[in-house]
C-alpha positions in Angstrom: -65.3 14.5 40.5 -66.0 11.0 41.2 -68.8 11.1 38.6 -66.6 12.7 35.9 -64.1 9.9 36.6 -66.8 7.3 35.8 -68.1 8.9 32.7 -64.5 9.0 31.5 -64.1 5.4 32.3 -67.4 4.2 30.5 -66.1 7.0 27.4 -62.7 4.9 27.2 -64.3 1.5 27.3 -67.0 2.3 24.7 -64.5 4.3 22.7 -62.2 1.5 22.0 -61.6 0.2 18.3 -63.1 -2.5 16.5 -60.3 -5.5 14.9 -61.8 -7.7 12.5 -60.2 -11.3 12.6 -59.8 -13.8 9.8 -62.2 -16.8 11.3 -62.1 -18.7 8.3 -59.4 -20.9 9.4 -61.4 -22.0 12.1 -63.7 -23.7 9.7 -60.6 -25.8 8.9 -59.8 -26.9 12.4 -59.7 -30.7 12.5 -59.5 -32.4 16.2 -57.2 -35.5 16.3 -59.3 -38.4 17.1 -58.4 -39.0 20.7 -58.6 -35.0 22.0 -61.2 -32.4 21.0 -60.2 -28.8 20.3 -61.8 -25.6 21.9 -61.1 -22.5 20.1 -61.7 -18.9 22.1 -62.2 -16.1 20.3 -63.0 -12.3 20.9 -65.9 -9.9 19.5 -67.5 -7.0 20.0 -66.7 -3.3 19.7 -67.8 -2.4 23.2 -65.2 -2.9 26.1 -62.0 -3.0 23.9 -60.3 -1.4 27.0 -61.2 -4.8 29.0 -58.1 -7.2 28.3 -58.2 -10.6 30.0 -56.7 -14.6 30.3 -59.0 -17.3 30.1 -58.0 -19.8 33.2 -58.6 -23.0 33.9 -60.4 -24.0 37.6 -56.7 -24.1 39.2 -56.2 -20.4 37.7 -53.7 -21.5 34.9 -54.1 -19.3 32.3 -54.7 -21.0 29.0 -54.7 -18.0 26.9 -55.3 -14.3 26.1 -58.4 -12.2 24.8 -56.8 -8.8 24.8 -58.8 -7.3 21.9 -61.7 -7.9 19.5 -60.4 -10.3 17.1 -58.3 -12.4 19.0 -58.4 -16.0 19.3 -56.4 -18.9 20.4 -57.4 -22.8 20.9 -56.3 -25.7 23.3 -56.2 -29.3 22.6 -58.2 -31.1 25.7 -59.5 -34.4 26.8 -62.8 -35.8 26.1 -64.9 -35.1 29.3 -66.3 -31.7 31.3 -64.0 -28.8 31.1 -64.6 -25.6 33.0 -63.0 -22.0 32.3 -63.4 -18.9 33.6 -62.1 -14.7 33.1 -62.0 -12.1 35.2 -61.5 -8.4 34.7 -64.2 -6.5 37.5 -65.9 -10.0 37.9 -65.7 -13.5 36.9 -67.5 -15.4 34.4 -67.3 -19.5 33.6 -68.4 -21.1 30.9 -68.4 -25.5 31.2 -68.3 -27.8 28.3 -68.9 -31.4 27.9 -66.2 -32.2 25.1 -65.7 -35.5 22.8 -62.6 -36.6 21.3 -62.8 -35.6 17.7 -64.6 -32.8 17.7 -64.1 -28.9 17.7 -66.1 -26.2 19.9 -66.3 -22.8 20.2 -66.3 -20.1 22.6 -67.2 -16.8 22.0 -65.5 -13.6 24.5 -67.5 -10.6 24.6 -67.4 -8.1 27.2 -70.4 -6.4 29.2 -70.5 -3.1 30.2 -72.1 -1.9 33.4 -71.9 1.7 34.9 -68.2 2.1 35.2 -66.8 -0.9 34.8 -66.6 -4.3 31.7 -66.9 -8.1 32.2 -66.0 -10.5 30.5 -68.2 -13.3 28.9 -67.8 -16.5 27.6 -70.1 -18.5 26.0 -70.3 -21.4 23.9 -71.6 -21.4 20.5 -72.1 -23.3 17.4 -70.0 -23.4 14.2 -72.8 -21.6 12.2 -72.5 -18.6 15.0 -68.7 -17.9 14.5 -68.1 -14.9 12.2 -66.8 -15.3 9.0 
């Protein structure tokens, strides 16, 4: 019975839909002279049932990535910043940002045997879907 339950959970995670986002707007993001922008976005067909928030180290949520195609951006002061997300396990990403620049963090879900876990990864603008 437990095996049937685990198989069902995996199928539910794998069978979730894919929503494409219009990422053309991010090419036009410009950061203020005294701040940086971090743009978070979610892609992928796998793990759509896994929904998660992105948090600062103190636990404050800065945004929500519920499905593929979701995105949000935040303005931050120059310097080092850490963010984390968690579903079954926690994943962290660290960025060192400069004022006037835009940074991109891709969120995907890796699916294990029975659970999915969010993965946050800094990427270059040319790696962002068009």
